[in-house]
C-alpha positions as MATLAB code, in Angstrom:
seq = 'XXXXXXXXXXXXXXXXXXXXXXXXXXXXXXXXXXXXXXXXXXXXXXXXXXXXXXXXXXXXXXXXXXXXXXXXXXXXXXXXXXXXXXXXXXXXXXXXXXXXXXXXXXXXXXXXXXXXXXXXXXXXXXXXXXXXXXXXXXXXXXXXXXXXXXXXXXXXXXXXXXXXXXXXXXXXXXXXXXXXXXXXXXXXXXXXXXXXXXXXXXXXXX';
ca = [
     224.977  -60.348  -93.417;
     222.940  -57.260  -94.192;
     223.135  -56.136  -90.580;
     226.968  -56.456  -90.602;
     227.197  -54.408  -93.790;
     224.912  -51.751  -92.389;
     227.028  -51.540  -89.245;
     230.234  -51.197  -91.338;
     228.730  -48.477  -93.499;
     227.479  -46.627  -90.426;
     230.898  -46.906  -88.765;
     232.725  -45.617  -91.870;
     230.297  -42.735  -92.192;
     230.809  -41.816  -88.555;
     234.601  -41.854  -88.930;
     234.343  -39.734  -92.073;
     232.099  -37.270  -90.296;
     234.542  -36.893  -87.394;
     237.427  -36.412  -89.857;
     235.562  -33.692  -91.708;
     234.708  -31.980  -88.427;
     238.358  -31.992  -87.315;
     239.511  -30.730  -90.708;
     237.030  -27.872  -90.533;
     238.239  -26.887  -87.088;
     241.877  -26.862  -88.257;
     241.025  -24.731  -91.292;
     239.158  -22.303  -89.100;
     242.175  -21.913  -86.829;
     244.475  -21.298  -89.788;
     242.176  -18.673  -91.270;
     242.043  -16.700  -88.004;
     245.729  -17.061  -87.166;
     247.803  -13.888  -87.783;
     249.945  -14.032  -90.924;
     253.692  -13.623  -90.568;
     254.454  -13.580  -94.303;
     255.573  -10.808  -96.655;
     252.346   -8.812  -96.228;
     253.174   -8.118  -92.594;
     256.689   -7.027  -93.553;
     255.351   -4.730  -96.268;
     252.826   -3.186  -93.904;
     255.508   -2.584  -91.299;
     257.781   -0.971  -93.866;
     254.986    1.203  -95.201;
     254.094    2.462  -91.730;
     257.693    2.821  -90.578;
     258.452    6.513  -89.873;
     261.619    6.612  -91.966;
     260.579    9.102  -94.642;
     262.161   12.117  -92.932;
     265.440   10.289  -92.364;
     265.423    9.110  -95.964;
     264.877   12.659  -97.186;
     267.719   13.945  -94.995;
     270.114   11.339  -96.382;
     269.088   12.074  -99.970;
     269.432   15.815  -99.389;
     272.888   15.364  -97.869;
     274.054   13.215 -100.773;
     272.658   15.690 -103.298;
     274.228   18.620 -101.468;
     277.645   16.986 -101.537;
     277.284   16.327 -105.254;
     276.356   19.966 -105.947;
     279.470   21.161 -104.114;
     281.759   18.739 -105.977;
     280.210   19.577 -109.346;
     280.358   23.286 -108.543;
     284.076   22.995 -107.869;
     284.462   21.147 -111.150;
     282.546   23.882 -112.976;
     284.914   26.530 -111.626;
     287.854   24.458 -112.813;
     286.657   23.253 -116.226;
     283.974   25.728 -117.296;
     284.859   27.878 -120.301;
     282.031   30.357 -119.720;
     282.161   32.919 -116.928;
     278.460   32.227 -116.388;
     279.219   28.554 -115.717;
     282.131   29.378 -113.418;
     280.017   31.879 -111.490;
     277.159   29.420 -111.152;
     279.573   26.756 -109.895;
     280.875   29.155 -107.257;
     277.306   29.873 -106.147;
     276.627   26.129 -105.822;
     279.694   25.598 -103.654;
     278.797   28.505 -101.375;
     275.066   27.851 -100.950;
     275.171   24.074 -100.755;
     278.111   24.082  -98.341;
     276.049   26.267  -96.004;
     272.974   24.058  -96.427;
     275.043   20.927  -95.853;
     276.374   22.285  -92.561;
     272.883   23.209  -91.439;
     271.605   19.734  -92.325;
     274.457   18.117  -90.404;
     273.379   20.005  -87.308;
     269.751   18.930  -87.721;
     270.742   15.324  -88.398;
     272.976   15.255  -85.326;
     270.134   16.432  -83.099;
     267.691   13.941  -84.632;
     270.142   10.995  -84.523;
     270.139   10.621  -88.313;
     273.333    9.262  -89.857;
     274.133   11.079  -93.092;
     276.253    9.726  -95.956;
     279.806   10.988  -96.291;
     280.575    9.967  -99.864;
     278.930   10.462 -103.243;
     276.366    7.949 -104.418;
     277.269    5.765 -107.382;
     274.959    7.813 -109.595;
     276.474   11.133 -108.516;
     280.001    9.760 -108.862;
     279.191    8.589 -112.380;
     277.868   12.065 -113.247;
     281.013   13.644 -111.833;
     283.245   11.288 -113.802;
     281.290   11.942 -116.999;
     281.633   15.705 -116.656;
     285.300   15.372 -115.703;
     285.985   13.915 -119.140;
     284.492   16.952 -120.890;
     285.961   20.387 -121.473;
     285.161   23.716 -123.052;
     281.760   24.236 -124.631;
     280.862   20.540 -124.245;
     281.355   20.754 -120.487;
     279.377   23.990 -120.197;
     276.350   22.567 -121.996;
     276.369   19.229 -120.174;
     276.749   20.918 -116.780;
     273.929   23.363 -117.543;
     271.570   20.556 -118.558;
     272.399   18.592 -115.421;
     271.835   21.592 -113.151;
     268.394   22.306 -114.597;
     267.353   18.653 -114.296;
     268.827   18.220 -110.808;
     267.165   21.302 -109.364;
     263.744   20.452 -110.785;
     263.950   17.115 -108.963;
     265.411   18.647 -105.802;
     262.670   21.264 -105.557;
     259.982   18.600 -105.895;
     261.571   16.526 -103.109;
     262.011   19.537 -100.798;
     258.418   20.675 -101.369;
     257.156   17.213 -100.529;
     259.101   17.192  -97.258;
     258.172   20.780  -96.429;
     254.456   20.024  -96.719;
     254.270   16.393  -95.604;
     257.234   15.764  -93.316;
     256.614   14.407  -89.820;
     259.887   15.406  -88.181;
     259.553   19.130  -87.475;
     263.307   19.806  -87.549;
     263.841   18.119  -90.913;
     260.641   19.634  -92.281;
     261.807   23.087  -91.223;
     265.163   22.578  -92.943;
     263.369   21.703  -96.180;
     261.134   24.789  -95.944;
     264.034   27.120  -95.232;
     266.213   25.715  -98.034;
     263.485   25.616 -100.696;
     263.701   29.319 -101.724;
     267.431   28.940 -102.345;
     266.843   25.945 -104.601;
     264.171   27.829 -106.532;
     266.662   30.653 -107.104;
     269.213   28.092 -108.268;
     266.766   26.707 -110.825;
     266.161   30.163 -112.296;
     269.906   30.714 -112.481;
     270.383   27.286 -114.077;
     267.892   28.155 -116.821;
     269.696   31.447 -117.422;
     273.024   29.643 -117.566;
     271.621   27.109 -120.012;
     270.394   29.859 -122.326;
     273.741   31.630 -122.064;
     275.676   28.572 -123.263;
     273.203   27.717 -126.019;
     271.240   24.920 -124.378;
     267.500   24.782 -125.028;
     265.590   23.638 -121.934;
     261.831   23.554 -121.607;
     260.885   25.723 -118.644;
     259.146   23.464 -116.166;
     256.806   24.738 -113.500;
     258.427   23.382 -110.344;
     255.101   23.057 -108.517;
     254.091   20.189 -110.812;
     257.475   18.432 -110.835;
     257.518   14.879 -109.542;
     260.259   12.751 -107.931;
     260.734    9.058 -106.717;
     262.318    9.706 -103.013;
];
């Protein structure tokens, strides 16, 4: 009887040992197998060379908005300073937009052709204003917009990988810096107090 029990215990122990060995082998295979989950997707996205194309699309959308808002400023502005600034925006950003279209065409980058929802909302908001209220709101928007634009263009000009897009950012940057100075002057002229920000330290989310 004792011998039979010993044999059964030995047999069970052997089976358990084999099971544990197989389980360990399976776990080892799983731990060394390449993951195909979200981490791989995130890594691919992070390393994907799409930053230059993204910048170009954002710049094109912003350029279109500046032209549309500049036209609106010429139409609805009550101050000659606002009207003059709007005219400058239409002229300079139209030229920059055409230059960017040429670069994008060569680099096979598809640019947007309509305003973003955010820019359309800003346009609609300003369209409902008139007189002094329009002048002040437009001036505030132009200061804020150009601070952000300069930060984005500086980032591309110093860290871009696509030489053509990077060159466009570098060449356009001085114009944007002039626009910011003019926007501050316009804001003061229409009675808007804006804290002068040093554009070198401005940050953006692009």
